C-alpha positions as CSV (number, residue, x, y, z in Angstrom):
1,M,150.2,-107.8,5.8
2,A,146.9,-107.1,8.0
3,S,144.3,-105.1,5.6
4,S,142.1,-102.6,7.1
5,S,139.0,-104.9,6.7
6,Q,141.0,-108.2,8.4
7,P,143.0,-107.1,11.8
8,Y,145.2,-109.9,11.1
9,S,147.4,-111.8,8.4
10,A,146.8,-115.3,7.3
11,R,149.9,-116.2,9.1
12,Q,148.2,-115.1,12.1
13,L,145.1,-117.3,11.5
14,K,147.1,-120.1,10.9
15,Q,149.3,-119.7,14.3
16,A,146.1,-119.3,15.8
17,I,144.7,-122.2,14.8
18,E,147.5,-124.3,15.4
19,W,147.0,-122.8,19.1
20,F,143.7,-123.5,18.9
21,V,143.8,-127.4,18.4
22,R,146.7,-127.9,20.8
23,L,145.4,-126.2,23.7
24,Q,142.2,-128.8,23.4
25,S,144.5,-132.0,23.2
26,E,145.0,-133.8,26.6
27,H,148.7,-133.7,25.4
28,C,148.9,-129.8,26.0
29,A,151.4,-129.2,28.6
30,E,151.7,-126.1,30.9
31,Q,154.5,-124.7,29.3
32,D,152.2,-125.0,25.7
33,R,149.7,-122.9,27.4
34,L,152.1,-120.0,28.8
35,L,153.5,-119.9,25.7
36,F,149.8,-119.4,24.2
37,E,149.4,-116.4,26.9
38,T,152.6,-114.9,25.7
39,W,151.6,-115.4,22.2
40,L,148.0,-114.3,22.8
41,A,149.0,-110.5,24.2
42,K,151.8,-110.0,21.9
43,N,149.2,-107.8,19.6
44,D,145.5,-107.0,19.1
45,S,146.2,-109.2,15.6
46,H,146.7,-111.9,17.3
47,R,143.8,-111.7,19.9
48,A,141.4,-111.3,16.7
49,A,142.8,-114.0,14.7
50,Y,142.3,-116.6,17.7
51,A,138.5,-115.0,18.2
52,E,138.0,-116.0,14.1
53,A,140.1,-119.3,14.9
54,E,137.0,-119.8,17.4
55,R,134.4,-119.1,15.0
56,V,136.0,-120.9,12.0
57,W,135.9,-124.1,14.2
58,A,132.5,-123.3,15.4
59,G,131.2,-123.4,11.8
60,M,132.8,-126.3,10.5
61,D,129.6,-128.7,10.5
62,Y,130.7,-131.0,8.1
63,L,132.7,-132.8,10.9
64,K,129.8,-133.9,12.6
65,S,129.2,-136.2,10.2
66,L,132.9,-138.1,10.6
67,P,133.0,-141.4,12.8
68,V,135.1,-139.7,16.0
69,P,135.6,-141.5,18.8
70,G,133.2,-139.4,21.5
71,L,131.4,-137.5,18.9
72,A,128.3,-139.0,19.2
73,E,128.1,-138.3,23.4
74,A,128.9,-134.7,22.1
75,R,126.2,-134.7,19.4
76,S,123.3,-135.7,22.0
77,A,124.2,-133.8,25.1
78,K,121.4,-131.3,25.6
79,P,122.6,-128.0,26.5
80,R,121.3,-126.5,29.8
81,R,119.7,-123.4,28.6
82,S,118.2,-123.2,25.0
83,T,119.9,-120.5,24.1
84,A,121.9,-119.7,21.2
85,A,125.1,-119.4,23.4
86,S,124.7,-122.9,24.8
87,L,123.8,-124.2,21.5
88,A,127.2,-122.4,20.2
89,I,128.9,-124.4,23.0
90,V,127.7,-127.7,22.2
91,L,128.8,-127.2,18.6
92,L,132.3,-125.8,19.5
93,T,132.2,-129.1,21.3
94,T,132.1,-131.4,18.7
95,A,134.2,-129.5,16.2
96,L,136.9,-129.6,19.0
97,L,136.5,-133.3,19.9
98,T,136.7,-133.9,15.8
99,G,139.6,-131.5,15.1
100,T,141.7,-132.9,17.8
101,W,140.7,-136.9,16.8
102,L,141.9,-136.1,13.3
103,E,145.3,-134.1,14.3
104,Y,146.4,-137.0,16.9
105,S,145.2,-139.6,14.8
106,A,146.5,-139.1,11.4
107,E,149.1,-141.9,10.3
108,T,152.1,-141.2,10.2
109,I,154.1,-143.0,6.4
110,H,158.0,-143.6,6.2
111,Y,159.6,-143.7,2.9
112,A,163.4,-144.6,1.9
113,T,165.7,-145.1,-1.3
114,R,168.4,-148.1,-1.2
115,M,172.0,-146.9,-2.2
116,G,171.5,-145.8,-6.0
117,E,167.8,-145.1,-5.9
118,R,165.4,-142.2,-6.4
119,R,161.7,-141.9,-5.8
120,R,159.1,-139.9,-6.4
121,I,156.1,-139.5,-3.5
122,E,152.8,-138.0,-4.5
123,L,151.2,-136.6,-1.9
124,A,147.2,-136.6,-1.2
125,D,147.5,-132.6,-1.5
126,N,148.8,-132.6,-4.8
127,S,152.1,-131.9,-3.6
128,H,155.5,-134.3,-4.7
129,I,158.5,-135.1,-3.3
130,D,161.8,-136.5,-5.0
131,L,163.7,-138.7,-2.7
132,N,167.8,-139.1,-3.3
133,T,170.0,-141.8,-3.1
134,D,169.8,-143.8,0.4
135,S,167.3,-141.0,2.0
136,R,164.4,-141.7,4.5
137,I,161.9,-139.5,5.2
138,S,158.6,-140.1,7.3
139,V,155.5,-137.7,6.8
140,K,152.4,-137.1,8.4
141,I,149.7,-134.7,7.0
142,S,146.7,-133.9,9.4
143,L,143.6,-131.4,9.1
144,L,145.8,-128.4,10.0
145,Q,149.4,-129.3,9.1
146,R,151.7,-131.3,6.8
147,K,154.8,-132.6,8.4
148,V,158.0,-133.8,7.4
149,V,161.1,-135.2,8.7
150,L,164.1,-135.9,6.9
151,T,166.2,-138.2,9.0
152,Q,169.0,-138.9,6.1
153,G,169.8,-137.9,2.8
154,E,168.5,-135.8,0.6
155,A,165.2,-134.0,-0.9
156,L,163.7,-131.9,-3.4
157,F,160.2,-130.7,-2.7
158,D,157.6,-129.3,-4.8
159,V,154.9,-127.7,-2.7
160,K,151.2,-127.0,-3.3
161,H,150.5,-124.3,-0.8
162,T,147.7,-124.2,1.1
163,V,146.9,-121.1,3.6
164,L,145.8,-122.6,6.4
165,R,147.8,-126.1,6.5
166,P,151.5,-125.0,6.6
167,F,154.0,-127.5,5.0
168,T,157.1,-127.9,7.0
169,V,160.4,-129.8,7.0
170,Q,162.2,-131.3,10.1
171,V,166.0,-131.5,9.5
172,G,167.7,-132.1,12.7
173,D,166.9,-128.9,15.2
174,L,166.0,-127.0,12.2
175,S,162.5,-126.3,11.0
176,V,162.2,-125.3,6.9
177,R,158.5,-124.2,6.5
178,D,157.1,-123.7,3.1
179,V,156.1,-120.4,1.8
180,G,154.8,-121.5,-1.6
181,T,157.6,-123.3,-2.4
182,R,160.2,-125.6,-4.2
183,F,163.0,-126.3,-2.4
184,N,166.2,-128.8,-1.8
185,I,167.2,-130.2,1.2
186,R,170.4,-132.1,1.6
187,K,171.0,-133.4,5.6
188,Q,174.5,-133.6,6.9
189,S,175.7,-134.9,10.0
190,K,175.0,-132.1,12.3
191,G,173.6,-130.0,9.7
192,A,171.8,-129.4,6.4
193,T,171.9,-127.3,3.0
194,I,168.7,-125.6,2.1
195,S,168.4,-124.6,-1.2
196,V,165.4,-122.7,-2.9
197,L,164.5,-123.2,-6.6
198,A,160.9,-121.2,-6.4
199,G,159.3,-119.0,-3.6
200,E,161.2,-119.1,0.2
201,V,161.1,-120.7,2.9
202,E,161.4,-119.9,6.5
203,L,164.1,-121.2,8.6
204,S,163.9,-121.4,12.7
205,N,165.6,-123.5,15.2
206,G,163.7,-122.2,18.4
207,Q,167.1,-120.7,19.2
208,G,168.9,-118.4,17.4
209,V,167.5,-119.3,14.2
210,I,164.1,-117.7,14.2
211,N,161.9,-116.8,11.3
212,R,164.8,-116.3,8.7
213,H,163.5,-116.2,5.4
214,L,165.4,-117.7,2.2
215,I,164.5,-116.7,-1.5
216,A,164.6,-118.7,-4.6
217,G,168.1,-119.1,-6.1
218,K,169.9,-118.7,-2.4
219,Q,171.2,-121.3,-0.3
220,Q,172.2,-121.7,2.9
221,I,174.3,-124.2,5.0
222,Y,173.1,-124.6,8.6
223,Q,175.2,-126.2,11.2
224,E,173.9,-127.0,14.7
225,T,176.8,-126.1,16.7
226,S,177.2,-122.5,14.6
227,G,173.4,-121.9,13.2
228,L,173.4,-120.6,9.5
229,G,175.9,-119.4,6.9
230,Q,176.1,-116.8,4.2
231,A,173.0,-117.5,1.9
232,E,175.1,-118.5,-1.4
233,S,173.5,-118.3,-5.0
234,I,172.8,-121.6,-6.8
235,E,171.9,-123.0,-10.5
236,A,168.8,-124.6,-10.2
237,E,169.6,-126.9,-13.1
238,T,172.8,-128.4,-11.5
239,L,171.4,-128.7,-7.9
240,T,168.4,-131.0,-9.4
241,A,170.2,-133.0,-11.7
242,W,170.5,-135.9,-9.5
243,V,166.3,-135.9,-10.0
244,N,167.3,-137.1,-13.6
245,G,170.2,-139.6,-12.8
246,Q,172.9,-137.3,-13.6
247,L,176.1,-135.5,-11.6
248,V,177.0,-132.1,-12.7
249,F,180.9,-130.8,-11.2
250,K,181.8,-127.3,-12.3
251,H,185.5,-126.8,-11.4
252,T,184.8,-129.2,-8.0
253,P,187.9,-130.6,-6.4
254,L,188.2,-134.6,-6.9
255,H,188.1,-135.2,-3.0
256,E,184.6,-133.6,-3.4
257,V,183.7,-135.4,-6.8
258,T,184.6,-139.2,-5.2
259,A,182.7,-138.3,-2.0
260,E,179.4,-137.6,-4.1
261,L,180.2,-140.8,-6.3
262,E,180.2,-142.9,-3.1
263,R,176.7,-141.9,-2.0
264,Y,175.5,-143.7,-5.1
265,H,177.9,-146.6,-5.3
266,P,178.8,-148.7,-2.7
267,V,182.6,-148.3,-3.4
268,H,185.8,-146.0,-1.1
269,F,188.0,-143.8,-3.1
270,T,191.5,-143.3,-2.0
271,F,194.3,-141.2,-3.4
272,S,198.0,-142.5,-3.7
273,D,198.7,-138.3,-3.7
274,P,197.0,-136.4,-1.4
275,K,197.8,-133.3,-3.7
276,L,195.8,-135.3,-6.7
277,A,192.8,-134.4,-4.6
278,Q,193.2,-131.1,-5.0
279,N,192.3,-131.4,-8.9
280,T,189.2,-130.2,-10.3
281,L,186.7,-131.7,-12.4
282,S,184.1,-130.5,-14.9
283,G,181.3,-132.3,-16.9
284,T,178.3,-134.1,-16.4
285,F,177.8,-137.7,-15.5
286,N,175.8,-140.3,-15.4
287,A,175.0,-141.5,-11.4
288,D,173.5,-145.1,-12.0
289,D,176.9,-146.0,-14.4
290,L,180.4,-146.0,-12.4
291,E,182.3,-147.5,-15.1
292,P,182.0,-144.9,-17.8
293,F,183.0,-142.2,-15.0
294,L,186.0,-143.8,-14.7
295,H,186.6,-143.9,-18.1
296,A,186.1,-140.9,-18.5
297,L,188.2,-139.6,-15.5
298,E,191.0,-141.2,-16.8
299,T,190.9,-139.5,-20.1
300,I,190.0,-136.2,-18.9
301,L,193.2,-135.7,-15.8
302,P,196.1,-137.2,-15.0
303,V,194.7,-140.6,-13.3
304,Q,194.8,-143.7,-13.1
305,A,192.0,-145.7,-11.2
306,K,192.7,-149.3,-10.1
307,Q,189.7,-150.8,-8.8
308,N,190.4,-153.8,-5.9
309,G,186.7,-155.2,-5.0
310,R,184.9,-151.9,-3.2
311,Q,188.3,-150.2,-3.5
312,I,189.7,-147.6,-5.8
313,Q,192.6,-146.0,-5.8
314,L,193.3,-142.6,-7.8
315,R,197.2,-142.6,-9.4
316,R,198.7,-140.1,-10.7
317,V,200.0,-140.5,-13.9
318,S,201.8,-138.7,-16.8
319,K,199.9,-137.7,-19.6
320,K,202.2,-138.2,-23.2
């Protein structure tokens, strides 16, 4: 909330700076300019934040020392009028050239894990990402934003919050924005499960889901066709057990258990009796080792596991 001495919030200032750089880009479309005008006219706080963004950029003298294409010309340009206003225009142009170039030239780095592999990625801003089995992400960290795209699998994000540089994760058409957070995202074919362990996130797809907040200890399932489901409570230790190579099941139907194992191993489970798939299983298992799991399964449930290559058939047996 804005204070009496500062008529805009930190979030509004971040938005203003993002708009400021976007408008200077040659890639800025007319639709973006119209959206900016709508945003600017929304309230006085937006106008005050945008004026501050202009002031911030004009004062970023350290940018003038960076090797940016076209910057030398901007530095050597002499104002037609030797006035403070003309000098401010030159400095602002220098900052804009530099900021826009840094934004669009930032490198996008791709990371991936194989089936059964986990990986921790340390980012330059002291945030880190844990990738689960068979997952793919791309990461772009620029002057004004940190953007991750999760295209496959699952990732746990531990974000170092920075007021003027938002951290967002794009998964399908859903944008998940950090609000000082530790959160987990698991991508499905046309949706995702978002779970917050600390802080909160802001969810938006630009359509029916706009700026929805999800707080710590809760998760929501998002479907591209139907939007967000109801928020549900989570157990953080159970949810993040995969980071340590463990799978935790609590009264989980067997068909869900086997589907989870198929994420970590190149096997496919079938059931000789469809009713068997509804039996539930509880316990903590090593995600990396299939044999102990099959042995435990046969011990706990009236089940026999018969493996033929990559096919594993589960059969009901009578316990004496």
